[in-house]
Structure formats: C-alpha cells, structure tokens
N, C-alpha and C positions, 0 to 999 in steps of 0.2 A: 209662666209654667202652663197656665190653662190654654194660652194661645198655641203653645207647642202641642198640647194634647189634642186640641181641635184639628190642627193641621196634620197630625200624625194619623188620624183616623182610627181604625180598629186596633192598631198596634198600641196607640196611646191609651185607649180605653182598657185594653188588656193589661198594660203596665199599671194603670191606675187601680184596677181591680186587684192585681197582685199585691200592690203596696197596701191596700186596705185589708186584704186577707192576712198579710204578714203582721199588721198592727193589731188585728183583732184579739189575739191571745193576751196582749199587753193590757187591753181594756177590761177583760174578764178577770174576776178575782175568784180563785178557787184554791182551797187548801187540801192537802192530803192528810187524812187521819189513818194512822197505822194502828191496828188492833192485834195484839198477840194473845194466843190462847195458852194459858199456863195450867189449864185443868186437864183432866184425864179423859174427857168425852168431847165429841164434836159439838161445836157451838155454831149457831146461825146468828149473824149480825146484820141488822138493817139500819140504815141511816135515813133520816128525813130532815128536810130544811125548808124554810119559807123563802120562796123566790118569787118576786113580783106579786106578793100578796096571795100566792097559792102554795100549798104544801106539796113539795116534790119529794117522793120516796125513791130511794135507790133500790135496786134489786137486792134481795137477800144474798149474803155470801156465807158459805160454809167454811169454817176454820177448823182444821184438824188439830188434835192435841199437839202442842209444841210448835204449831205453825202460826202464821200471821197473814193478815190481809190488809191491803191499802185501799182506802175508800176516798175517791175524789169527790169532794163536796163543795157546793157553791158557798159563798160568803154568808155570814150570819150565824145565829145559833143553830145547833144541830140536836136532834132527838135521836139518841142511840138506843136501840132495843136489842137485847141479847136473849135468844131463845135456846132452850135445850134441844140438841140435835136429834134426840130419840123421840120425844113425845111432843115437840113443838110447844112447850110451856114457856111463858115469859119468865125469865129469871131476874132480869134487871132492865129498867127503863130509866134513862137519865138524860139530862140536857147538858150539852157541852157548849160553852161560850165560844163564839167565833173569834178567830185570831188571824193575824197576818202571816204567821209562820205555821209550818206543819206541826202536827201534834201526834203523840203516840200514847197508847194506853194498853194495859194488860188486863186480861180477864183472870182474876185471882179467886180460887175457891176458898171458903172458910174452913176451919179445922174439922167441922162436922161433915163437910161436903154437901150441905143442903142448899147453900146460898153462894152467890158469887158477887164480887165487887169489881168495879172498873177503876183501876189505879193508874194515875198518870205516870209515865216513864219518860226517859230521854228519847227523842226521836231516833229511829234506827236509820243509819246512813249506810247504804249499800254501795260499795265501790264497784266500778265496772270491772268485768272479768279480764279485760285486756290491759288494765292499768298496771304499770310497773310497781313492784313492792316499794314501800318507803324505806329509805336508807337512813341510818343514823348519821348526823353531821360529823364531819371529820374533826378530830381534836385540833385545837389551836396549836401552831408550832411553838416550840419553846424558844425563848429568847426575844419575845415581843414582836416577832414577825420580821426582824431585820435579817438581811442576808449575812451569812458567816463571813468573817474576815479572812 
C-alpha cells in the first residue's frame, strides 16, 4: 500500500489525507446534550467540560420558553450552568456525568417559580422532514398463511 502511495505521488498523498480526514470523526468522542426549557421565561445555558486538562466552555445559548437547544460537548463530565435570561442570575449549576449515548434534560420550575431544576428526560429523536411516515404492519392473513384450496 505504501509503495503504491509513493509511486502515485500527489494523488496518493491526497487520497491518504482524505482517508485520514474521513476517519477522524470516528476517533473523536462527543455527545449531544439536549436541554428543553419548560419554564415561562428565556433561559441561558452554558456547558463547560475538561478537555486535555483545560476547561473548555461552550458559548452560551438562549432557549425560549417551550424550546430546546442541542449542545455538542466533548467526552467526560460536563458542568451545566443555567442563567435567568432577564437579569443574568445563575439559577442552577450542576455536573452531568459523561456518557457514551446522547442525553436530554428539561429545565423545570418549582411551584413557587423561584428556582429551577434540571430533570433527566428521554432523548428527543427528530425524524428527518423527508422521511416517509411509519405505517402499521399488515395483519397476518387468516388460515395460517396457506394459499386457499
């Protein structure tokens, strides 16, 4: 293989670079954290994670009431900070353990409306817009599937 790449010259190096570029996403581990806002006010959410010994902060995202945001975070534990959208006051700051699968959380206000909690929910799966709708399976034919006599 390497002899072929050497004899092919720049085309071989280009192909080798393309293969390396295509394999790079497989080597990186990142999970998506979806956060839904079930409160009545705008919330600002910021995620921070430790990557290679350095704290890497994601840019803050504003989530409208009833909306959600997806945060692509590198592997490891994440520090999630939720701010009030009006006066930039920290409402909750919690650590989420890293996982191999995507995770989903909802910002839930308490009954008094003074505090919020971050509740784990089932991950939200969004079907592509051009996907055909799912059909119910056809009922099994009567008579055990044998042809009529």
